N, C-alpha and C positions, 0 to 999 in steps of 0.2 A: 605546275602548281602542285602542291601537296594535295593527295586525295581528300584528306580531311577538311582541309581548308576549302577546297571546292565544294564539299558537302555542307559546310557551314554557310557558304555563300548561296547555296541552293536553298537550304531550309531556313536560314535566316535568324533563327532563335536560339540563343544560349542561355539556358536556364540557370541561375545563380542561387546556389544553397548557401544562405549565410545564417549561422547560429540555429540551424535546425536540429532538433534533438535526434540522436543516433536511432531511436526506435521508430522514428518517422520517416527515415530516409528511403526504405523500400517502397512505402506508400507514395512518396514523392516520385520516386524514379518510375514505379509502374504507370503512375498518371501521365508522366512525360512520354513514356513509350506509346501509351494508347493515343496520346494526341499528335503523335508524329514528330515530337521534339527529338532531335538527335544528340544534342550537346548539353551535358550536365556538369556544372563548375561547383567544386566543394571549396570554400574559402577557409584560409588559415585565420586565427585570431591571435594577433600578436602578443596579448596579454594571456593567452590561454596555453593549454599543452598542445604542442604541434604533433605530438604523437597520436592525439585522438583524430586529427584531420587525415593523418597518414593512414591510420587504420581503417577509417570510414571510406577513403578512396579506394584502398585495397579490397575491402568487402565488396563495394560496389562493382569495381572492375571484374571481380570473379563472377559475379552474378549477372552482370549486364554487358559483358564485353562485346557480344554480338549485336546489341540493340541501342547501345548508347556509347558515345565518345566522351570519356570521363577526362576532367582536367582539374587543376588546382588554381584557386584564385587568392588574391591579397598575398602573392608571393613576394616578400620583401628582402629576404636574405637567401644566401646560397644554401644554408641548411634546409630551409623550407623547400627549396628547389631539389635538393638531393631527396628529401623525405618523399616529396611528390613523385619523382622519378622512380624511387624503389617501390612505391605503391602502385605504379602502373599508370600514372597520369600521362596523358598524350599532348597536353598543351599547358602552357604556364601563362596566368594572367596576372598582371599587377596593376596597382592604382597610379604607379609612377614610371618614370623612364629611368631605370638603372642599367647603364651600359654593361655593367658587370654581370648582372642577372641574364640580361639578353644574350650575351655572348655565351655564358654557361648553359643556358637553354639551348641554344642552336648546337652547341657543341655535344649535348646529350642526346641530339637528335629529335628534339621536341618542337612543337609549334610555339612560337613567341608572340604574346599579346600584351605588350606593355601599355600603361595608361599614359596619356598626354592630353594637354589642353592648348597650349599655344603652337603656332606654326614652327617655332625653333624646336620645341620639344618633340613634336611630330616628326620633323625632319630628322633629328638625332636618332630617334627611336629607329626610324626606317633605315637610316645609314649604318646603324649598329647591328642591323640584320633581323629586325622584327618582321614577321610574316603579316601581321595585322596589327594596327595601332587603335587602341579604344580611346575615342574622344570622351573624356570623363570629367566633369558630369554634363552629359551632352543636353539632356533635357532642360536642365537648369538655365544653361546659356541659350538654349533655343535653336530652332531650324536656321534662322537667319545668320547666326554666329556660325553654324556648321557649314553653311554654303559659303560663307565668306572665307573661311579658313580652308575648305576643300578646293575652292577655285584655282588657286596657284599650286595645289598639291594633288592633281587629278591622278598622278601616278601612284599615289600611296592609298592603299585600301583602308578605310577607316569604318570602325564599327561605333555605334552609339550606346552609350552605357551611362545609366544614372539618370533617374527622373524621366524615363521613357514611359509614356502612357499611351492608352488607346487613342487618345485625342491627337497626340503629336507624332505618332510613328509614321504615319504616311508622309507627312511633310518632312520629317527626317530622312526618309528614304529618298524622297525627290531632291533633297539637298546634298545627297551623295553617301548616305549611310549604306554600307554593304551588308551589315549584320546588326543585331540588336542583343544586347545583354539585359536580361530581365530578372529581377529578384523579387521583391515584395508584390509586384505586378501579378505574378503567378503564384508565389508562395505566401499568400496572406497569412498574417500571424495567427489569427483566430482559426482559420481553416486547418492550418498545420497542427495547431494545439489540440483541435478537436477530432483530428484524424480524418477530416472531411475529404476524401478522395475525390468525390464527385465535384466539389467546388474548385479543387486544384486542377482537376481535368478540364473543367469548363474555361479556367482563365488560361490555361496552356493552349486550348483550341482557339480561344479568342485571338491570341496573339499570333499563332500561326496563321490563322485567316487573315488578320490584318496584314501581315508580311505577304502572303499571297496575293491578296487584293492590290497592294501597293505596287507589286511587281507588274501585275497584269495592267495597272493604271497608267504605267509609264510608257 
């Protein structure tokens, strides 16, 4: 197993930075490092300038290469994948199962984390080379759905992403989630806009603690 993937399974939380202003990224990254979060994902905006995300990833990689594993999210095209690779991203996350993106990600030597919802999509992503499949939106469909899907697919590692809350994280873990992608749960809009690092740190610590407790409780 890839060392980075093992580290994600060990620490459990992948912090997703979506639409966070460039001047707040260092503050957010510093909070994650202090909380013990190892994985930080910066998402592309299909309607925006992909160069902005590429530059942001590159800047963060240079500053946090030893303390954070940086990746790109909402990767829908090969151009976005190429930009993420050029910036130093180590994993590629998508909301969908695009076999072409998965194959190109593995050819580039990066971890592939595509999104899927149904058993057929999950199996296709895995067969296409995905290292980890994110069941999305996991929290919206709930732990019972997660458990039912995971039952015949025990050999495929799944992450829970989307609508994961402090109230459902433990039950999603017991249902088979190996890791969790958290966006607004950590990066609350008001806290980010205010530059409230203390609040972001508190939320990051909360999710790290919930994951650790869930592991201990199994």
